[in-house]
C-alpha positions as CSV (number, residue, x, y, z in Angstrom):
1,X,-110.9,65.7,-10.3
2,X,-110.6,66.0,-13.9
3,X,-111.6,62.6,-15.1
4,X,-114.5,62.8,-12.9
5,X,-116.0,65.9,-14.6
6,X,-116.1,63.7,-17.6
7,X,-118.8,61.3,-15.8
8,X,-122.3,62.6,-16.7
9,X,-124.0,65.0,-13.9
10,X,-120.4,65.1,-12.0
11,X,-119.8,68.4,-13.5
12,X,-123.3,69.8,-12.9
13,X,-123.4,69.0,-9.6
14,X,-120.0,70.3,-8.7
15,X,-121.1,73.8,-10.4
16,X,-124.5,73.7,-8.0
17,X,-122.1,72.8,-4.8
18,X,-119.7,75.4,-5.7
19,X,-122.5,78.0,-5.8
20,X,-123.9,76.6,-2.4
21,X,-119.8,76.8,-1.1
22,X,-119.2,80.0,-2.5
23,X,-116.1,78.2,-4.1
24,X,-115.1,77.3,-7.3
25,X,-114.7,73.6,-7.0
26,X,-114.1,72.4,-10.5
27,X,-111.5,75.2,-10.7
28,X,-109.8,74.1,-7.2
29,X,-110.0,70.5,-8.1
30,X,-108.6,70.9,-11.7
31,X,-106.0,73.7,-12.5
32,X,-105.3,74.9,-8.8
33,X,-102.0,75.4,-7.4
34,X,-100.4,73.0,-4.1
35,X,-100.3,76.3,-2.2
36,X,-104.2,77.2,-3.0
37,X,-105.5,74.2,-2.0
38,X,-103.1,73.9,1.1
39,X,-105.6,76.7,2.5
40,X,-108.0,74.5,4.9
41,X,-111.1,76.9,3.6
42,X,-111.0,75.5,0.5
43,X,-109.2,71.6,0.6
44,X,-112.1,70.8,3.4
45,X,-115.2,71.7,1.3
46,X,-113.4,70.7,-1.7
47,X,-112.1,66.8,-0.1
48,X,-116.0,67.0,0.9
49,X,-117.6,67.2,-2.1
50,X,-115.3,64.8,-4.4
51,X,-116.6,62.2,-2.0
52,X,-119.5,63.0,-2.4
53,X,-120.0,63.3,-6.0
54,X,-118.2,59.7,-6.4
55,X,-121.1,58.4,-4.1
56,X,-124.2,59.7,-5.6
57,X,-122.1,58.2,-9.1
58,X,-121.6,54.8,-7.4
59,X,-124.7,54.8,-5.6
60,X,-128.2,55.7,-7.5
61,X,-131.6,56.5,-5.8
62,X,-131.7,56.0,-2.3
63,X,-129.5,53.3,-2.3
64,X,-127.1,53.1,0.5
65,X,-123.7,51.2,2.1
66,X,-124.2,48.9,4.8
67,X,-122.5,50.8,7.0
68,X,-119.9,54.6,6.7
69,X,-117.2,56.1,8.6
70,X,-115.3,58.9,7.7
71,X,-111.9,60.0,8.5
72,X,-111.5,63.6,9.8
73,X,-113.1,65.7,7.7
74,X,-114.4,62.9,5.9
75,X,-117.2,62.7,8.8
76,X,-118.9,65.1,6.9
77,X,-119.3,63.3,3.8
78,X,-120.0,60.7,6.1
79,X,-123.0,62.7,7.3
80,X,-124.3,62.8,4.1
81,X,-124.3,59.4,3.1
82,X,-126.1,58.1,5.9
83,X,-128.6,61.0,5.1
84,X,-127.8,62.5,9.0
85,X,-127.0,65.5,6.7
86,X,-127.8,66.3,3.1
87,X,-124.9,66.9,0.1
88,X,-125.9,71.1,0.5
89,X,-126.1,71.1,4.2
90,X,-122.9,69.4,4.6
91,X,-120.5,71.1,2.4
92,X,-122.5,74.2,4.4
93,X,-121.0,72.9,7.7
94,X,-117.9,72.3,6.1
95,X,-117.0,75.7,4.4
96,X,-117.8,77.0,8.0
97,X,-115.7,74.0,9.6
98,X,-112.9,74.9,6.9
99,X,-113.0,78.8,7.9
100,X,-112.9,78.3,11.6
101,X,-110.1,76.2,11.4
102,X,-108.1,78.3,9.3
103,X,-108.3,81.5,11.7
104,X,-107.7,79.5,14.3
105,X,-104.6,78.1,12.4
106,X,-103.5,81.4,12.1
107,X,-103.3,82.4,15.6
108,X,-100.6,80.1,16.4
109,X,-98.2,78.3,14.4
110,X,-98.5,74.6,14.5
111,X,-98.2,71.4,12.8
112,X,-98.2,68.0,12.3
113,X,-95.8,64.8,12.2
114,X,-96.7,61.3,10.8
115,X,-94.8,58.8,13.5
116,X,-94.8,55.6,11.7
117,X,-93.7,52.6,13.0
118,X,-92.1,51.8,16.8
119,X,-93.6,50.7,19.9
120,X,-97.1,52.3,20.3
121,X,-97.1,52.5,24.1
122,X,-93.4,54.4,23.6
123,X,-94.8,56.3,20.5
124,X,-97.4,57.6,22.6
125,X,-95.3,58.3,25.6
126,X,-92.8,60.3,23.2
127,X,-95.3,62.0,22.0
128,X,-96.8,63.4,26.1
129,X,-93.3,63.4,26.7
130,X,-93.3,66.6,24.0
131,X,-96.0,68.3,25.1
132,X,-97.9,67.4,21.6
133,X,-101.2,65.7,21.1
134,X,-101.8,62.6,19.0
135,X,-104.2,64.3,16.9
136,X,-104.5,60.6,14.9
137,X,-104.5,57.5,16.1
138,X,-104.6,55.4,12.7
139,X,-103.5,51.9,14.1
140,X,-101.1,49.6,12.0
141,X,-98.0,51.9,13.4
142,X,-99.4,55.2,12.1
143,X,-100.1,57.9,14.9
144,X,-99.9,61.9,14.1
145,X,-98.6,64.2,16.4
146,X,-99.7,68.0,16.5
147,X,-98.4,70.9,18.5
148,X,-96.5,73.9,18.2
149,X,-93.4,73.8,16.1
150,X,-91.0,74.2,18.8
151,X,-92.3,71.1,20.1
152,X,-92.5,69.2,16.8
153,X,-88.7,70.1,16.7
154,X,-87.7,68.8,19.9
155,X,-89.9,65.2,19.1
156,X,-88.0,65.6,15.9
157,X,-84.7,65.3,17.7
158,X,-85.9,63.2,20.4
159,X,-87.8,60.2,18.3
160,X,-89.4,57.8,19.5
161,X,-87.5,54.2,19.3
162,X,-87.2,52.6,15.9
163,X,-90.2,55.5,15.0
164,X,-89.4,57.3,10.9
165,X,-91.3,60.8,11.1
166,X,-92.7,62.3,8.4
167,X,-94.3,66.5,8.7
168,X,-97.5,66.5,6.9
169,X,-97.9,69.9,5.3
170,X,-101.2,70.5,6.7
171,X,-102.0,75.0,8.1
172,X,-101.8,73.9,11.7
173,X,-102.5,71.5,14.4
174,X,-105.8,70.3,13.6
175,X,-108.0,67.8,16.4
176,X,-105.9,69.8,19.0
177,X,-106.7,72.0,21.4
178,X,-105.4,74.8,19.1
179,X,-108.2,74.3,17.0
180,X,-111.0,74.8,20.1
181,X,-111.7,78.6,18.6
182,X,-113.2,77.0,16.0
183,X,-115.3,74.3,18.3
184,X,-116.7,77.6,19.8
185,X,-117.9,78.9,15.9
186,X,-119.5,75.9,14.9
187,X,-121.4,75.6,18.5
188,X,-122.7,78.3,17.5
189,X,-123.9,77.7,14.3
190,X,-125.4,73.8,15.5
191,X,-128.7,74.0,17.2
192,X,-130.0,75.7,13.6
193,X,-128.9,73.0,11.5
194,X,-131.3,70.6,10.2
195,X,-130.6,66.6,10.9
196,X,-131.8,63.5,10.8
197,X,-131.4,59.9,12.4
198,X,-128.9,57.9,10.1
199,X,-130.6,55.5,7.9
200,X,-127.6,53.1,7.7
201,X,-124.9,52.2,10.4
202,X,-122.6,55.3,10.7
203,X,-119.3,55.2,13.1
204,X,-117.8,58.3,15.1
205,X,-113.9,59.1,15.1
206,X,-114.1,60.0,18.9
207,X,-114.6,56.2,19.9
208,X,-115.6,54.1,17.2
209,X,-119.1,53.8,18.5
210,X,-122.2,53.4,16.4
211,X,-124.3,56.4,16.6
212,X,-128.0,56.0,16.1
213,X,-129.2,59.9,16.6
214,X,-128.6,62.4,14.4
215,X,-128.4,65.8,16.7
216,X,-125.6,63.5,19.2
217,X,-123.5,62.7,15.8
218,X,-123.5,66.4,15.0
219,X,-122.6,67.1,18.3
220,X,-119.9,64.8,17.9
221,X,-119.2,66.6,14.5
222,X,-118.1,69.9,16.3
223,X,-116.4,68.8,19.2
224,X,-113.7,65.9,17.2
225,X,-112.5,69.5,16.0
226,X,-110.3,69.7,18.8
227,X,-110.2,66.4,19.3
228,X,-108.5,62.7,18.8
229,X,-109.4,61.2,15.9
230,X,-109.7,57.4,16.9
231,X,-109.6,55.1,13.4
232,X,-107.7,52.5,15.2
233,X,-111.0,51.9,17.2
234,X,-113.5,52.6,14.1
235,X,-111.7,49.9,12.5
236,X,-112.4,47.7,15.8
237,X,-115.6,48.3,15.0
238,X,-116.0,47.5,11.7
239,X,-114.0,44.1,12.9
240,X,-116.7,43.5,15.4
241,X,-119.7,44.4,13.0
242,X,-118.3,41.8,10.5
243,X,-117.5,44.5,7.5
244,X,-116.3,42.3,4.7
245,X,-115.6,44.6,2.3
246,X,-114.9,48.1,2.2
247,X,-115.0,51.2,-0.8
248,X,-112.9,54.0,0.0
249,X,-114.1,57.3,-1.8
250,X,-111.7,60.1,-3.2
251,X,-109.3,61.1,-2.3
252,X,-109.1,57.0,-2.1
253,X,-106.0,54.8,-1.3
254,X,-104.3,55.8,2.7
255,X,-107.4,54.6,4.5
256,X,-107.4,51.1,1.7
257,X,-103.5,50.9,2.8
258,X,-104.1,51.3,6.9
259,X,-106.7,48.4,6.4
260,X,-104.7,46.4,4.5
261,X,-102.4,45.7,7.7
262,X,-104.9,46.2,10.0
263,X,-108.1,44.2,8.8
264,X,-106.6,41.1,7.4
265,X,-108.7,38.8,4.9
266,X,-111.4,41.9,3.5
267,X,-111.8,42.8,-0.1
268,X,-110.5,46.5,-0.2
269,X,-110.9,49.0,-3.4
270,X,-109.7,52.9,-3.2
271,X,-112.5,54.5,-5.8
272,X,-109.8,56.9,-6.9
273,X,-111.5,57.5,-10.4
274,X,-114.3,56.6,-12.9
275,X,-112.4,53.5,-14.1
276,X,-112.6,51.7,-10.6
277,X,-116.4,52.6,-10.7
278,X,-117.2,48.8,-12.2
279,X,-115.1,47.1,-9.7
280,X,-116.7,48.9,-6.9
281,X,-119.9,48.1,-8.3
282,X,-119.0,44.7,-8.7
283,X,-117.9,44.7,-5.0
284,X,-120.8,45.7,-3.9
285,X,-122.8,43.5,-5.5
286,X,-120.6,40.5,-4.2
287,X,-121.0,41.4,-0.8
288,X,-124.4,43.1,-0.9
289,X,-126.6,41.5,2.8
């Protein structure tokens, strides 16, 4: 995050958002160690703040892209980009989401493992056989299995044919039944959250659908905490919509990498540092509808 602090207005914005969230986002984004950032209650607000700081630097005033989608916690940033939530509301909600998910993760020792390659049907069948949940179905040969550590250990001993396993450094089995207490906590908050209908095309992780009602999107956000992320379906919708270019907000790289294999022919850019801003603006200008 350090390079972004040199961009006019970013440090001021993050200072304000630190007050909103009750977290020192600048310190967490620059000097905090890996263990501090691994804390779900810290990581989630930090991720959303980083994405929104870059977005507000890239787009001025009321400018917005034609469409937006977020992966997992990125849906909170997408909600703010689309106008469903204000940045401050998104950050308060993600703060409570992170806290609730951290508490749910502490109940049982759980984790997540990326399953890379292999036949998609065989991968899903083996994950189910071991009593795990395909928590992220990302397309391009990437599925994330989640559940208890003993079941993940069984998966390691009996993986899908021709697949590679990569344990993930996360606090728990997100987007599974283990997060049900977090869903309950957020449902108590949801009725009082101020929302508006999206001003641009907004996709949902549940099924890749375009959501046009702000209250429905908030309900989906809450339920998604314990439901699998279907990024494969989001990309299918992008293809149907005729999306021609994608800019991934910080921390960027993973989703663009998936899109390179799944959405061939699109112009893709991972907006990682302020040095990428000129390229991003050129891309926006070239693909303006």
